[in-house]
Phi, psi and omega in degrees: 000155169235151180244125180235141180186188182209139177226131179236127179231129175239127177216155180172182179259118183277317179227137175208115174215195187297324185251342188226133173226128180235112176254139183221151178220132177236133181229137177221133183204159169210153174204140180225152179257140183230148172289128181252317176221148179237142175277129185294341183257318190258347177291148181298137177263087179214182184279357188249332184274087182225148176300128181097340178285153175288143182285334188267026176304129180264116185229147179208165171279101186279165172290139177292144181225154176278176181302338179271001178089006180278141180291134179273132180249151172226123183057031175092356183239148178299146181258126179267141181292154174275355184240154176270142178229154181282130175258337184161220181229150181276326180283150179292157175294319177197163176239157181215157176210150182213114183235143180220140173230126181240123175251117177236108186054246181259006181260134179241123180239134179226146177212138182225127180233137176208175180177178177226145180238129178091175182093147181247148178206148178280127180265093184298317182298310182301314183292319181293335177294330174289320182296324184262354177081019180257358178286136180305328182289349178273359177276084187234168177297320181296324177293318177299316180298323181288316184285316187269314186261000177061036180256146172244082190238023181273128179242113181293142180288127180150207184229172172229156180273128180254342177193166176089172181222170178223145177232147183234157169273185186293345181256005178091008175280137181287127178254336179206135183210113178242018185291143173241147189236159171217156179304140178293128180228017182269117181274137177224176177289137181297318182297314182294327179294313181295321178290331180289321183277345181297127180081004182245160175054217180268005183296121179097355178274126184224162171289135182265024178296140177200159168230137186227132167282094191291315184204143174221137185214154173217134182223166181224124177269115182294135179298148180296330178296332179289329182281339176062223182264017180290167179286349180282121182275324178208153181208146179210154174234149181209154176237127185231139175233136181238152183054050187288317186213135178236125177246116183197158172264005179277100195289136170062013182213169179248106181293347178294339179289337173055049175218145179263013177266250182263074182276065181285168178301146176283157179279142171270129185238141177234132181225153178235134183225152175233127179242132180235134178242131182257000000 
């Protein structure tokens, strides 16, 4: 593999006078991995492992769809492909950061913001909430009918195959397709439908874009006159908060954790410190 990218950093002092100093840093970067050489025997034989292709191609066995993009159902449930297809890329398009430190007399204020834009990741928490029935979107009439009225009346949106067949090559490209479709009208239990799609196809795959207020702090440097003739040469107190605010469309999880396992929300932490110099 080869790694190609670009990083730009700008930093400097925006304001500096007797009482006020403001230092700032802005960073923007991206990097992607590419296949550079392939072993003729051991490299994967698929549609994605090619010289020049990105290494972070995000691929999954997607739900089958008709030419209009509707999900194909069989016996009332979505049909998952036997082949993997590309959904996008796992690495972000770019990352950014913005840090500031302001010194005003004896007060020190700091703030740090960063984030990543683009890239796909599986949201295990969000998807598992459908499987266990705790996701707000599972509070539906069909669920009520199943639990209270003992009805299995959920009809998944999409189509079903009424005739014809389809053939694929070894990479999942369609070589022959005579299928005819009709709207799906097979009713099943709502719970079994949601549990069936959990962890399958593209269900739960989301963009991992986010912006985070990473850290904010305020401190106070005690004047030397306050220390008097003590052995302490300098002293300061500060209050710091981390993971203060997260802005993302990645539901119920923190994409900053960058894992497809238990990507739960990060903890917000607040700390107080005292520093003494002798």
